[in-house]
DRENDO-804144 format. One record per residue (C-alpha): residue number from 1; residue in three letters; y negated, z negated, x negated. Coordinates in pm, 1 decimal, m for minus. Layout:
REM DRENDO-804144
rec pos:NUM | code:Ala | yy:Y | zz:Z | xx:X .
...
END
This chain:
REM DRENDO-804144
rec pos:1 | code:Met | yy:2514.7 | zz:m7031.1 | xx:m3938.6 .
rec pos:2 | code:Ala | yy:2253.4 | zz:m7220.4 | xx:m3741.5 .
rec pos:3 | code:Ile | yy:1965.2 | zz:m7031.7 | xx:m3588.9 .
rec pos:4 | code:Pro | yy:1623.4 | zz:m7197.9 | xx:m3637.2 .
rec pos:5 | code:Val | yy:1463.2 | zz:m7303.8 | xx:m3310.0 .
rec pos:6 | code:Glu | yy:1171.7 | zz:m7062.3 | xx:m3343.5 .
rec pos:7 | code:Tyr | yy:1409.2 | zz:m6769.8 | xx:m3362.2 .
rec pos:8 | code:Ser | yy:1638.1 | zz:m6861.6 | xx:m3072.2 .
rec pos:9 | code:Glu | yy:1399.5 | zz:m6754.5 | xx:m2798.7 .
rec pos:10 | code:Pro | yy:1324.6 | zz:m6395.5 | xx:m2916.5 .
rec pos:11 | code:Gln | yy:1691.9 | zz:m6351.2 | xx:m3007.7 .
rec pos:12 | code:Glu | yy:1795.0 | zz:m6453.0 | xx:m2659.5 .
rec pos:13 | code:Lys | yy:1548.0 | zz:m6202.7 | xx:m2516.6 .
rec pos:14 | code:Tyr | yy:1688.0 | zz:m5936.8 | xx:m2748.5 .
rec pos:15 | code:Phe | yy:2042.4 | zz:m6001.3 | xx:m2631.9 .
rec pos:16 | code:Gln | yy:1930.6 | zz:m6005.4 | xx:m2271.7 .
rec pos:17 | code:Lys | yy:1764.3 | zz:m5669.1 | xx:m2319.0 .
rec pos:18 | code:Lys | yy:2061.0 | zz:m5530.0 | xx:m2506.7 .
rec pos:19 | code:Phe | yy:2287.2 | zz:m5646.1 | xx:m2219.9 .
rec pos:20 | code:Glu | yy:2059.6 | zz:m5475.1 | xx:m1960.2 .
rec pos:21 | code:Val | yy:2051.1 | zz:m5153.1 | xx:m2160.6 .
rec pos:22 | code:Glu | yy:2429.9 | zz:m5148.0 | xx:m2198.6 .
rec pos:23 | code:Asn | yy:2470.0 | zz:m5202.1 | xx:m1822.9 .
rec pos:24 | code:Leu | yy:2226.0 | zz:m4920.9 | xx:m1755.2 .
rec pos:25 | code:Val | yy:2419.6 | zz:m4688.1 | xx:m1987.2 .
rec pos:26 | code:Val | yy:2745.3 | zz:m4782.4 | xx:m1822.1 .
rec pos:27 | code:Ser | yy:2613.1 | zz:m4725.4 | xx:m1470.6 .
rec pos:28 | code:Leu | yy:2452.0 | zz:m4398.1 | xx:m1570.8 .
rec pos:29 | code:Ser | yy:2773.8 | zz:m4268.7 | xx:m1722.6 .
rec pos:30 | code:Gln | yy:2971.9 | zz:m4379.5 | xx:m1418.8 .
rec pos:31 | code:Leu | yy:2718.0 | zz:m4206.2 | xx:m1192.5 .
rec pos:32 | code:His | yy:2746.4 | zz:m3891.3 | xx:m1410.2 .
rec pos:33 | code:Tyr | yy:3125.1 | zz:m3903.3 | xx:m1394.5 .
rec pos:34 | code:Phe | yy:3118.4 | zz:m3956.3 | xx:m1017.8 .
rec pos:35 | code:His | yy:2874.6 | zz:m3665.4 | xx:m973.3 .
rec pos:36 | code:Asn | yy:3093.3 | zz:m3438.5 | xx:m1188.8 .
rec pos:37 | code:Gly | yy:3397.2 | zz:m3547.7 | xx:m993.6 .
rec pos:38 | code:Thr | yy:3237.8 | zz:m3447.7 | xx:m660.7 .
rec pos:39 | code:Thr | yy:3101.5 | zz:m3109.5 | xx:m774.1 .
rec pos:40 | code:Ile | yy:3441.3 | zz:m2982.4 | xx:m892.0 .
END
């Protein structure tokens, strides 16, 4: 299914933001895990 040109830009921004948010969640959970590991 082809994406119309006018929609491709915002959609790319959306996926970029989604990617950043997922990376943030992953790094936060890793940090949390690391912190829990060191406090035991």
